[in-house]
mmJSON file of the N, C-alpha and C atoms, coordinates in Angstrom:
{"data_MODEL":{"atom_site":{
"group_PDB":["ATOM","ATOM","ATOM","ATOM","ATOM","ATOM","ATOM","ATOM","ATOM","ATOM","ATOM","ATOM","ATOM","ATOM","ATOM","ATOM","ATOM","ATOM","ATOM","ATOM","ATOM","ATOM","ATOM","ATOM","ATOM","ATOM","ATOM","ATOM","ATOM","ATOM","ATOM","ATOM","ATOM","ATOM","ATOM","ATOM","ATOM","ATOM","ATOM","ATOM","ATOM","ATOM","ATOM","ATOM","ATOM","ATOM","ATOM","ATOM","ATOM","ATOM","ATOM","ATOM","ATOM","ATOM","ATOM","ATOM","ATOM","ATOM","ATOM","ATOM","ATOM","ATOM","ATOM","ATOM","ATOM","ATOM","ATOM","ATOM","ATOM","ATOM","ATOM","ATOM","ATOM","ATOM","ATOM","ATOM","ATOM","ATOM","ATOM","ATOM","ATOM","ATOM","ATOM","ATOM","ATOM","ATOM","ATOM","ATOM","ATOM","ATOM","ATOM","ATOM","ATOM","ATOM","ATOM","ATOM","ATOM","ATOM","ATOM","ATOM","ATOM","ATOM","ATOM","ATOM","ATOM","ATOM","ATOM","ATOM","ATOM","ATOM","ATOM","ATOM","ATOM","ATOM","ATOM","ATOM","ATOM","ATOM","ATOM","ATOM","ATOM","ATOM","ATOM","ATOM","ATOM","ATOM","ATOM","ATOM","ATOM","ATOM","ATOM","ATOM","ATOM","ATOM","ATOM","ATOM","ATOM","ATOM","ATOM","ATOM","ATOM","ATOM","ATOM","ATOM","ATOM","ATOM","ATOM","ATOM","ATOM","ATOM","ATOM","ATOM","ATOM","ATOM","ATOM","ATOM","ATOM","ATOM","ATOM","ATOM","ATOM","ATOM","ATOM","ATOM","ATOM","ATOM","ATOM","ATOM","ATOM","ATOM","ATOM","ATOM","ATOM","ATOM","ATOM","ATOM","ATOM","ATOM","ATOM","ATOM","ATOM","ATOM","ATOM","ATOM","ATOM","ATOM","ATOM","ATOM","ATOM","ATOM","ATOM","ATOM","ATOM","ATOM","ATOM"],
"id":[1,2,3,4,5,6,7,8,9,10,11,12,13,14,15,16,17,18,19,20,21,22,23,24,25,26,27,28,29,30,31,32,33,34,35,36,37,38,39,40,41,42,43,44,45,46,47,48,49,50,51,52,53,54,55,56,57,58,59,60,61,62,63,64,65,66,67,68,69,70,71,72,73,74,75,76,77,78,79,80,81,82,83,84,85,86,87,88,89,90,91,92,93,94,95,96,97,98,99,100,101,102,103,104,105,106,107,108,109,110,111,112,113,114,115,116,117,118,119,120,121,122,123,124,125,126,127,128,129,130,131,132,133,134,135,136,137,138,139,140,141,142,143,144,145,146,147,148,149,150,151,152,153,154,155,156,157,158,159,160,161,162,163,164,165,166,167,168,169,170,171,172,173,174,175,176,177,178,179,180,181,182,183,184,185,186,187,188,189,190,191,192,193,194,195],
"type_symbol":["N","C","C","N","C","C","N","C","C","N","C","C","N","C","C","N","C","C","N","C","C","N","C","C","N","C","C","N","C","C","N","C","C","N","C","C","N","C","C","N","C","C","N","C","C","N","C","C","N","C","C","N","C","C","N","C","C","N","C","C","N","C","C","N","C","C","N","C","C","N","C","C","N","C","C","N","C","C","N","C","C","N","C","C","N","C","C","N","C","C","N","C","C","N","C","C","N","C","C","N","C","C","N","C","C","N","C","C","N","C","C","N","C","C","N","C","C","N","C","C","N","C","C","N","C","C","N","C","C","N","C","C","N","C","C","N","C","C","N","C","C","N","C","C","N","C","C","N","C","C","N","C","C","N","C","C","N","C","C","N","C","C","N","C","C","N","C","C","N","C","C","N","C","C","N","C","C","N","C","C","N","C","C","N","C","C","N","C","C","N","C","C","N","C","C"],
"label_atom_id":["N","CA","C","N","CA","C","N","CA","C","N","CA","C","N","CA","C","N","CA","C","N","CA","C","N","CA","C","N","CA","C","N","CA","C","N","CA","C","N","CA","C","N","CA","C","N","CA","C","N","CA","C","N","CA","C","N","CA","C","N","CA","C","N","CA","C","N","CA","C","N","CA","C","N","CA","C","N","CA","C","N","CA","C","N","CA","C","N","CA","C","N","CA","C","N","CA","C","N","CA","C","N","CA","C","N","CA","C","N","CA","C","N","CA","C","N","CA","C","N","CA","C","N","CA","C","N","CA","C","N","CA","C","N","CA","C","N","CA","C","N","CA","C","N","CA","C","N","CA","C","N","CA","C","N","CA","C","N","CA","C","N","CA","C","N","CA","C","N","CA","C","N","CA","C","N","CA","C","N","CA","C","N","CA","C","N","CA","C","N","CA","C","N","CA","C","N","CA","C","N","CA","C","N","CA","C","N","CA","C","N","CA","C","N","CA","C","N","CA","C","N","CA","C","N","CA","C"],
"label_alt_id":[null,null,null,null,null,null,null,null,null,null,null,null,null,null,null,null,null,null,null,null,null,null,null,null,null,null,null,null,null,null,null,null,null,null,null,null,null,null,null,null,null,null,null,null,null,null,null,null,null,null,null,null,null,null,null,null,null,null,null,null,null,null,null,null,null,null,null,null,null,null,null,null,null,null,null,null,null,null,null,null,null,null,null,null,null,null,null,null,null,null,null,null,null,null,null,null,null,null,null,null,null,null,null,null,null,null,null,null,null,null,null,null,null,null,null,null,null,null,null,null,null,null,null,null,null,null,null,null,null,null,null,null,null,null,null,null,null,null,null,null,null,null,null,null,null,null,null,null,null,null,null,null,null,null,null,null,null,null,null,null,null,null,null,null,null,null,null,null,null,null,null,null,null,null,null,null,null,null,null,null,null,null,null,null,null,null,null,null,null,null,null,null,null,null,null],
"label_comp_id":["MET","MET","MET","ASN","ASN","ASN","ALA","ALA","ALA","LEU","LEU","LEU","ALA","ALA","ALA","GLU","GLU","GLU","GLY","GLY","GLY","HIS","HIS","HIS","PRO","PRO","PRO","TYR","TYR","TYR","PHE","PHE","PHE","HIS","HIS","HIS","LEU","LEU","LEU","GLY","GLY","GLY","ALA","ALA","ALA","THR","THR","THR","SER","SER","SER","ILE","ILE","ILE","SER","SER","SER","PRO","PRO","PRO","ARG","ARG","ARG","HIS","HIS","HIS","ASP","ASP","ASP","LEU","LEU","LEU","LEU","LEU","LEU","ALA","ALA","ALA","TYR","TYR","TYR","GLY","GLY","GLY","SER","SER","SER","ASP","ASP","ASP","SER","SER","SER","THR","THR","THR","GLY","GLY","GLY","SER","SER","SER","GLU","GLU","GLU","THR","THR","THR","TYR","TYR","TYR","THR","THR","THR","VAL","VAL","VAL","TRP","TRP","TRP","ILE","ILE","ILE","LYS","LYS","LYS","ASP","ASP","ASP","LEU","LEU","LEU","ALA","ALA","ALA","ARG","ARG","ARG","GLY","GLY","GLY","LYS","LYS","LYS","LEU","LEU","LEU","PHE","PHE","PHE","LYS","LYS","LYS","GLU","GLU","GLU","THR","THR","THR","LEU","LEU","LEU","ALA","ALA","ALA","HIS","HIS","HIS","CYS","CYS","CYS","GLY","GLY","GLY","THR","THR","THR","SER","SER","SER","LEU","LEU","LEU","GLU","GLU","GLU","TRP","TRP","TRP","ALA","ALA","ALA","GLU","GLU","GLU"],
"label_asym_id":["A","A","A","A","A","A","A","A","A","A","A","A","A","A","A","A","A","A","A","A","A","A","A","A","A","A","A","A","A","A","A","A","A","A","A","A","A","A","A","A","A","A","A","A","A","A","A","A","A","A","A","A","A","A","A","A","A","A","A","A","A","A","A","A","A","A","A","A","A","A","A","A","A","A","A","A","A","A","A","A","A","A","A","A","A","A","A","A","A","A","A","A","A","A","A","A","A","A","A","A","A","A","A","A","A","A","A","A","A","A","A","A","A","A","A","A","A","A","A","A","A","A","A","A","A","A","A","A","A","A","A","A","A","A","A","A","A","A","A","A","A","A","A","A","A","A","A","A","A","A","A","A","A","A","A","A","A","A","A","A","A","A","A","A","A","A","A","A","A","A","A","A","A","A","A","A","A","A","A","A","A","A","A","A","A","A","A","A","A","A","A","A","A","A","A"],
"label_entity_id":["1","1","1","1","1","1","1","1","1","1","1","1","1","1","1","1","1","1","1","1","1","1","1","1","1","1","1","1","1","1","1","1","1","1","1","1","1","1","1","1","1","1","1","1","1","1","1","1","1","1","1","1","1","1","1","1","1","1","1","1","1","1","1","1","1","1","1","1","1","1","1","1","1","1","1","1","1","1","1","1","1","1","1","1","1","1","1","1","1","1","1","1","1","1","1","1","1","1","1","1","1","1","1","1","1","1","1","1","1","1","1","1","1","1","1","1","1","1","1","1","1","1","1","1","1","1","1","1","1","1","1","1","1","1","1","1","1","1","1","1","1","1","1","1","1","1","1","1","1","1","1","1","1","1","1","1","1","1","1","1","1","1","1","1","1","1","1","1","1","1","1","1","1","1","1","1","1","1","1","1","1","1","1","1","1","1","1","1","1","1","1","1","1","1","1"],
"label_seq_id":[1,1,1,2,2,2,3,3,3,4,4,4,5,5,5,6,6,6,7,7,7,8,8,8,9,9,9,10,10,10,11,11,11,12,12,12,13,13,13,14,14,14,15,15,15,16,16,16,17,17,17,18,18,18,19,19,19,20,20,20,21,21,21,22,22,22,23,23,23,24,24,24,25,25,25,26,26,26,27,27,27,28,28,28,29,29,29,30,30,30,31,31,31,32,32,32,33,33,33,34,34,34,35,35,35,36,36,36,37,37,37,38,38,38,39,39,39,40,40,40,41,41,41,42,42,42,43,43,43,44,44,44,45,45,45,46,46,46,47,47,47,48,48,48,49,49,49,50,50,50,51,51,51,52,52,52,53,53,53,54,54,54,55,55,55,56,56,56,57,57,57,58,58,58,59,59,59,60,60,60,61,61,61,62,62,62,63,63,63,64,64,64,65,65,65],
"pdbx_PDB_ins_code":[null,null,null,null,null,null,null,null,null,null,null,null,null,null,null,null,null,null,null,null,null,null,null,null,null,null,null,null,null,null,null,null,null,null,null,null,null,null,null,null,null,null,null,null,null,null,null,null,null,null,null,null,null,null,null,null,null,null,null,null,null,null,null,null,null,null,null,null,null,null,null,null,null,null,null,null,null,null,null,null,null,null,null,null,null,null,null,null,null,null,null,null,null,null,null,null,null,null,null,null,null,null,null,null,null,null,null,null,null,null,null,null,null,null,null,null,null,null,null,null,null,null,null,null,null,null,null,null,null,null,null,null,null,null,null,null,null,null,null,null,null,null,null,null,null,null,null,null,null,null,null,null,null,null,null,null,null,null,null,null,null,null,null,null,null,null,null,null,null,null,null,null,null,null,null,null,null,null,null,null,null,null,null,null,null,null,null,null,null,null,null,null,null,null,null],
"Cartn_x":[0.816,0.0,0.865,1.963,2.837,3.344,3.686,4.166,3.063,1.835,0.714,0.427,0.593,0.292,1.385,2.544,3.671,3.325,3.583,3.332,1.932,1.067,-0.297,-0.447,-1.02,-1.237,-2.29,-3.171,-4.209,-4.255,-4.461,-4.608,-5.411,-6.388,-7.149,-7.297,-6.91,-7.085,-8.466,-9.263,-10.61,-10.601,-11.612,-11.751,-10.643,-10.32,-9.399,-10.067,-9.76,-10.364,-9.471,-9.215,-8.449,-9.434,-9.064,-9.94,-10.131,-11.201,-11.46,-10.299,-9.531,-8.38,-7.102,-7.2,-6.073,-4.918,-5.22,-4.158,-4.222,-5.327,-5.496,-5.933,-5.505,-5.912,-6.623,-7.808,-8.509,-8.479,-8.24,-8.291,-8.749,-9.385,-9.829,-8.958,-8.712,-7.938,-8.579,-8.482,-8.969,-7.799,-7.36,-6.23,-6.66,-7.988,-8.478,-9.318,-9.771,-10.655,-12.115,-12.413,-13.782,-14.681,-14.101,-14.812,-15.406,-14.844,-15.081,-13.732,-13.761,-12.534,-12.267,-10.999,-10.566,-10.162,-10.703,-10.377,-9.248,-8.245,-7.064,-7.041,-6.522,-6.362,-4.872,-4.36,-2.946,-2.815,-1.982,-1.635,-0.593,-0.968,-0.084,1.125,1.006,2.14,3.229,2.819,3.777,4.093,3.258,3.473,3.175,2.335,2.057,0.582,0.341,-1.018,-1.541,-2.828,-3.479,-3.571,-3.531,-3.633,-5.046,-6.043,-7.435,-7.793,-8.602,-9.104,-10.608,-11.244,-12.659,-12.714,-13.243,-13.278,-14.648,-14.67,-15.902,-16.681,-15.982,-16.595,-16.849,-17.668,-17.966,-16.914,-17.303,-16.331,-16.333,-17.052,-17.032,-16.659,-16.074,-15.655,-16.157,-16.482,-16.93,-16.494,-15.889,-15.497,-16.644,-16.725,-17.672,-16.873,-17.332,-16.654,-16.83],
"Cartn_y":[-1.179,0.0,1.249,1.24,2.418,2.76,1.738,1.984,2.597,2.15,2.688,4.137,4.454,5.797,6.813,6.353,7.244,8.281,9.538,10.627,11.204,10.658,11.162,11.801,13.0,13.616,12.88,12.164,11.364,10.018,8.932,7.615,6.714,6.037,5.049,3.812,2.676,1.404,0.879,0.634,0.123,-1.394,-1.998,-3.453,-4.125,-5.334,-6.189,-7.544,-8.197,-9.502,-10.314,-11.559,-12.495,-13.24,-13.443,-14.135,-15.598,-16.242,-17.641,-18.593,-18.271,-19.122,-18.684,-17.675,-17.185,-16.63,-16.143,-15.607,-14.093,-13.482,-12.043,-11.432,-10.201,-9.425,-8.176,-7.911,-6.658,-5.822,-4.532,-3.653,-2.266,-1.587,-0.227,0.763,1.9,2.946,4.309,5.156,6.526,7.42,8.254,9.149,10.616,10.857,12.235,12.547,11.518,11.73,11.831,11.496,11.613,10.445,9.433,8.218,7.465,7.698,6.834,6.23,5.014,4.245,3.893,3.811,3.247,1.815,0.884,-0.532,-0.91,-1.524,-2.0,-3.517,-4.147,-5.602,-5.903,-6.769,-7.146,-8.63,-8.967,-10.346,-10.781,-11.677,-12.05,-12.861,-13.645,-14.446,-13.554,-12.511,-11.617,-10.374,-10.09,-8.899,-7.607,-7.657,-6.479,-6.089,-4.786,-4.267,-4.269,-4.551,-4.382,-2.885,-2.489,-1.077,-0.55,-1.4,-0.992,-0.878,0.118,0.307,0.563,0.486,0.856,2.064,3.171,4.414,4.614,5.447,5.873,4.69,3.802,2.601,2.785,1.895,1.877,1.112,0.627,0.047,-1.477,-2.163,-3.621,-4.177,-5.37,-6.061,-7.481,-8.001,-9.404,-9.935,-11.127,-11.789,-12.672,-12.833,-13.776,-14.807,-16.024,-17.089,-16.894],
"Cartn_z":[0.0,0.0,0.0,0.698,0.721,-0.675,-1.459,-2.822,-3.687,-3.512,-4.284,-3.894,-2.637,-2.134,-2.459,-2.822,-3.066,-4.14,-3.829,-4.764,-4.698,-3.858,-3.712,-2.339,-2.271,-0.953,-0.139,-0.818,-0.169,-0.877,-0.121,-0.734,0.195,-0.394,0.361,-0.505,0.046,-0.632,-0.293,-1.319,-1.119,-1.027,-1.596,-1.555,-2.365,-1.948,-2.708,-2.896,-4.009,-4.269,-5.207,-4.824,-5.656,-6.551,-7.818,-8.764,-8.357,-8.864,-8.511,-8.848,-9.891,-10.251,-9.532,-8.698,-7.887,-8.715,-9.919,-10.769,-10.944,-10.524,-10.665,-9.34,-9.131,-7.967,-8.466,-7.968,-8.24,-6.968,-7.119,-5.955,-6.386,-5.474,-5.72,-4.98,-5.597,-4.935,-5.181,-4.171,-4.23,-3.872,-4.809,-4.535,-4.499,-4.427,-4.393,-3.169,-2.445,-1.305,-1.717,-2.958,-3.475,-3.066,-2.469,-2.071,-3.261,-4.44,-5.592,-5.943,-6.424,-6.575,-8.03,-8.366,-9.632,-9.343,-10.127,-9.944,-10.89,-10.321,-11.033,-10.98,-12.026,-12.064,-12.228,-11.37,-11.427,-11.717,-12.697,-13.012,-11.976,-11.095,-9.987,-10.433,-11.493,-11.972,-12.567,-13.259,-13.926,-13.104,-12.123,-11.305,-12.038,-13.068,-13.889,-13.808,-13.873,-13.913,-15.34,-15.493,-16.784,-17.072,-18.325,-18.691,-18.461,-18.651,-18.491,-17.008,-16.692,-15.33,-15.406,-14.268,-14.134,-13.214,-13.709,-12.937,-12.286,-11.261,-10.577,-10.0,-9.314,-8.737,-7.25,-6.71,-5.287,-4.507,-3.338,-2.41,-2.354,-3.229,-3.192,-4.555,-4.538,-5.758,-5.736,-6.897,-7.009,-8.364,-8.365,-9.605,-10.099,-11.401,-12.012,-12.789,-12.793,-13.529,-15.01],
"occupancy":[1.0,1.0,1.0,1.0,1.0,1.0,1.0,1.0,1.0,1.0,1.0,1.0,1.0,1.0,1.0,1.0,1.0,1.0,1.0,1.0,1.0,1.0,1.0,1.0,1.0,1.0,1.0,1.0,1.0,1.0,1.0,1.0,1.0,1.0,1.0,1.0,1.0,1.0,1.0,1.0,1.0,1.0,1.0,1.0,1.0,1.0,1.0,1.0,1.0,1.0,1.0,1.0,1.0,1.0,1.0,1.0,1.0,1.0,1.0,1.0,1.0,1.0,1.0,1.0,1.0,1.0,1.0,1.0,1.0,1.0,1.0,1.0,1.0,1.0,1.0,1.0,1.0,1.0,1.0,1.0,1.0,1.0,1.0,1.0,1.0,1.0,1.0,1.0,1.0,1.0,1.0,1.0,1.0,1.0,1.0,1.0,1.0,1.0,1.0,1.0,1.0,1.0,1.0,1.0,1.0,1.0,1.0,1.0,1.0,1.0,1.0,1.0,1.0,1.0,1.0,1.0,1.0,1.0,1.0,1.0,1.0,1.0,1.0,1.0,1.0,1.0,1.0,1.0,1.0,1.0,1.0,1.0,1.0,1.0,1.0,1.0,1.0,1.0,1.0,1.0,1.0,1.0,1.0,1.0,1.0,1.0,1.0,1.0,1.0,1.0,1.0,1.0,1.0,1.0,1.0,1.0,1.0,1.0,1.0,1.0,1.0,1.0,1.0,1.0,1.0,1.0,1.0,1.0,1.0,1.0,1.0,1.0,1.0,1.0,1.0,1.0,1.0,1.0,1.0,1.0,1.0,1.0,1.0,1.0,1.0,1.0,1.0,1.0,1.0,1.0,1.0,1.0,1.0,1.0,1.0],
"B_iso_or_equiv":[0.0,0.0,0.0,0.0,0.0,0.0,0.0,0.0,0.0,0.0,0.0,0.0,0.0,0.0,0.0,0.0,0.0,0.0,0.0,0.0,0.0,0.0,0.0,0.0,0.0,0.0,0.0,0.0,0.0,0.0,0.0,0.0,0.0,0.0,0.0,0.0,0.0,0.0,0.0,0.0,0.0,0.0,0.0,0.0,0.0,0.0,0.0,0.0,0.0,0.0,0.0,0.0,0.0,0.0,0.0,0.0,0.0,0.0,0.0,0.0,0.0,0.0,0.0,0.0,0.0,0.0,0.0,0.0,0.0,0.0,0.0,0.0,0.0,0.0,0.0,0.0,0.0,0.0,0.0,0.0,0.0,0.0,0.0,0.0,0.0,0.0,0.0,0.0,0.0,0.0,0.0,0.0,0.0,0.0,0.0,0.0,0.0,0.0,0.0,0.0,0.0,0.0,0.0,0.0,0.0,0.0,0.0,0.0,0.0,0.0,0.0,0.0,0.0,0.0,0.0,0.0,0.0,0.0,0.0,0.0,0.0,0.0,0.0,0.0,0.0,0.0,0.0,0.0,0.0,0.0,0.0,0.0,0.0,0.0,0.0,0.0,0.0,0.0,0.0,0.0,0.0,0.0,0.0,0.0,0.0,0.0,0.0,0.0,0.0,0.0,0.0,0.0,0.0,0.0,0.0,0.0,0.0,0.0,0.0,0.0,0.0,0.0,0.0,0.0,0.0,0.0,0.0,0.0,0.0,0.0,0.0,0.0,0.0,0.0,0.0,0.0,0.0,0.0,0.0,0.0,0.0,0.0,0.0,0.0,0.0,0.0,0.0,0.0,0.0,0.0,0.0,0.0,0.0,0.0,0.0],
"pdbx_formal_charge":[null,null,null,null,null,null,null,null,null,null,null,null,null,null,null,null,null,null,null,null,null,null,null,null,null,null,null,null,null,null,null,null,null,null,null,null,null,null,null,null,null,null,null,null,null,null,null,null,null,null,null,null,null,null,null,null,null,null,null,null,null,null,null,null,null,null,null,null,null,null,null,null,null,null,null,null,null,null,null,null,null,null,null,null,null,null,null,null,null,null,null,null,null,null,null,null,null,null,null,null,null,null,null,null,null,null,null,null,null,null,null,null,null,null,null,null,null,null,null,null,null,null,null,null,null,null,null,null,null,null,null,null,null,null,null,null,null,null,null,null,null,null,null,null,null,null,null,null,null,null,null,null,null,null,null,null,null,null,null,null,null,null,null,null,null,null,null,null,null,null,null,null,null,null,null,null,null,null,null,null,null,null,null,null,null,null,null,null,null,null,null,null,null,null,null],
"auth_seq_id":[1,1,1,2,2,2,3,3,3,4,4,4,5,5,5,6,6,6,7,7,7,8,8,8,9,9,9,10,10,10,11,11,11,12,12,12,13,13,13,14,14,14,15,15,15,16,16,16,17,17,17,18,18,18,19,19,19,20,20,20,21,21,21,22,22,22,23,23,23,24,24,24,25,25,25,26,26,26,27,27,27,28,28,28,29,29,29,30,30,30,31,31,31,32,32,32,33,33,33,34,34,34,35,35,35,36,36,36,37,37,37,38,38,38,39,39,39,40,40,40,41,41,41,42,42,42,43,43,43,44,44,44,45,45,45,46,46,46,47,47,47,48,48,48,49,49,49,50,50,50,51,51,51,52,52,52,53,53,53,54,54,54,55,55,55,56,56,56,57,57,57,58,58,58,59,59,59,60,60,60,61,61,61,62,62,62,63,63,63,64,64,64,65,65,65],
"auth_comp_id":["MET","MET","MET","ASN","ASN","ASN","ALA","ALA","ALA","LEU","LEU","LEU","ALA","ALA","ALA","GLU","GLU","GLU","GLY","GLY","GLY","HIS","HIS","HIS","PRO","PRO","PRO","TYR","TYR","TYR","PHE","PHE","PHE","HIS","HIS","HIS","LEU","LEU","LEU","GLY","GLY","GLY","ALA","ALA","ALA","THR","THR","THR","SER","SER","SER","ILE","ILE","ILE","SER","SER","SER","PRO","PRO","PRO","ARG","ARG","ARG","HIS","HIS","HIS","ASP","ASP","ASP","LEU","LEU","LEU","LEU","LEU","LEU","ALA","ALA","ALA","TYR","TYR","TYR","GLY","GLY","GLY","SER","SER","SER","ASP","ASP","ASP","SER","SER","SER","THR","THR","THR","GLY","GLY","GLY","SER","SER","SER","GLU","GLU","GLU","THR","THR","THR","TYR","TYR","TYR","THR","THR","THR","VAL","VAL","VAL","TRP","TRP","TRP","ILE","ILE","ILE","LYS","LYS","LYS","ASP","ASP","ASP","LEU","LEU","LEU","ALA","ALA","ALA","ARG","ARG","ARG","GLY","GLY","GLY","LYS","LYS","LYS","LEU","LEU","LEU","PHE","PHE","PHE","LYS","LYS","LYS","GLU","GLU","GLU","THR","THR","THR","LEU","LEU","LEU","ALA","ALA","ALA","HIS","HIS","HIS","CYS","CYS","CYS","GLY","GLY","GLY","THR","THR","THR","SER","SER","SER","LEU","LEU","LEU","GLU","GLU","GLU","TRP","TRP","TRP","ALA","ALA","ALA","GLU","GLU","GLU"],
"auth_asym_id":["A","A","A","A","A","A","A","A","A","A","A","A","A","A","A","A","A","A","A","A","A","A","A","A","A","A","A","A","A","A","A","A","A","A","A","A","A","A","A","A","A","A","A","A","A","A","A","A","A","A","A","A","A","A","A","A","A","A","A","A","A","A","A","A","A","A","A","A","A","A","A","A","A","A","A","A","A","A","A","A","A","A","A","A","A","A","A","A","A","A","A","A","A","A","A","A","A","A","A","A","A","A","A","A","A","A","A","A","A","A","A","A","A","A","A","A","A","A","A","A","A","A","A","A","A","A","A","A","A","A","A","A","A","A","A","A","A","A","A","A","A","A","A","A","A","A","A","A","A","A","A","A","A","A","A","A","A","A","A","A","A","A","A","A","A","A","A","A","A","A","A","A","A","A","A","A","A","A","A","A","A","A","A","A","A","A","A","A","A","A","A","A","A","A","A"],
"auth_atom_id":["N","CA","C","N","CA","C","N","CA","C","N","CA","C","N","CA","C","N","CA","C","N","CA","C","N","CA","C","N","CA","C","N","CA","C","N","CA","C","N","CA","C","N","CA","C","N","CA","C","N","CA","C","N","CA","C","N","CA","C","N","CA","C","N","CA","C","N","CA","C","N","CA","C","N","CA","C","N","CA","C","N","CA","C","N","CA","C","N","CA","C","N","CA","C","N","CA","C","N","CA","C","N","CA","C","N","CA","C","N","CA","C","N","CA","C","N","CA","C","N","CA","C","N","CA","C","N","CA","C","N","CA","C","N","CA","C","N","CA","C","N","CA","C","N","CA","C","N","CA","C","N","CA","C","N","CA","C","N","CA","C","N","CA","C","N","CA","C","N","CA","C","N","CA","C","N","CA","C","N","CA","C","N","CA","C","N","CA","C","N","CA","C","N","CA","C","N","CA","C","N","CA","C","N","CA","C","N","CA","C","N","CA","C","N","CA","C","N","CA","C","N","CA","C","N","CA","C"],
"pdbx_PDB_model_num":[1,1,1,1,1,1,1,1,1,1,1,1,1,1,1,1,1,1,1,1,1,1,1,1,1,1,1,1,1,1,1,1,1,1,1,1,1,1,1,1,1,1,1,1,1,1,1,1,1,1,1,1,1,1,1,1,1,1,1,1,1,1,1,1,1,1,1,1,1,1,1,1,1,1,1,1,1,1,1,1,1,1,1,1,1,1,1,1,1,1,1,1,1,1,1,1,1,1,1,1,1,1,1,1,1,1,1,1,1,1,1,1,1,1,1,1,1,1,1,1,1,1,1,1,1,1,1,1,1,1,1,1,1,1,1,1,1,1,1,1,1,1,1,1,1,1,1,1,1,1,1,1,1,1,1,1,1,1,1,1,1,1,1,1,1,1,1,1,1,1,1,1,1,1,1,1,1,1,1,1,1,1,1,1,1,1,1,1,1,1,1,1,1,1,1]
}}}
């Protein structure tokens, strides 16, 4: 979380969720204090973030098969 917050005057980590196959991590972050979150997806095997994000999201995450 400290690495994600670096360079932001405000940072809040929202919900986190591991995919059903345990290969992806989804997490929400708010770096403005607006209480809306951007959802990021990370490939855990490669340690890389997907370029696509979901903006203006709430505080819960759920994976679908």
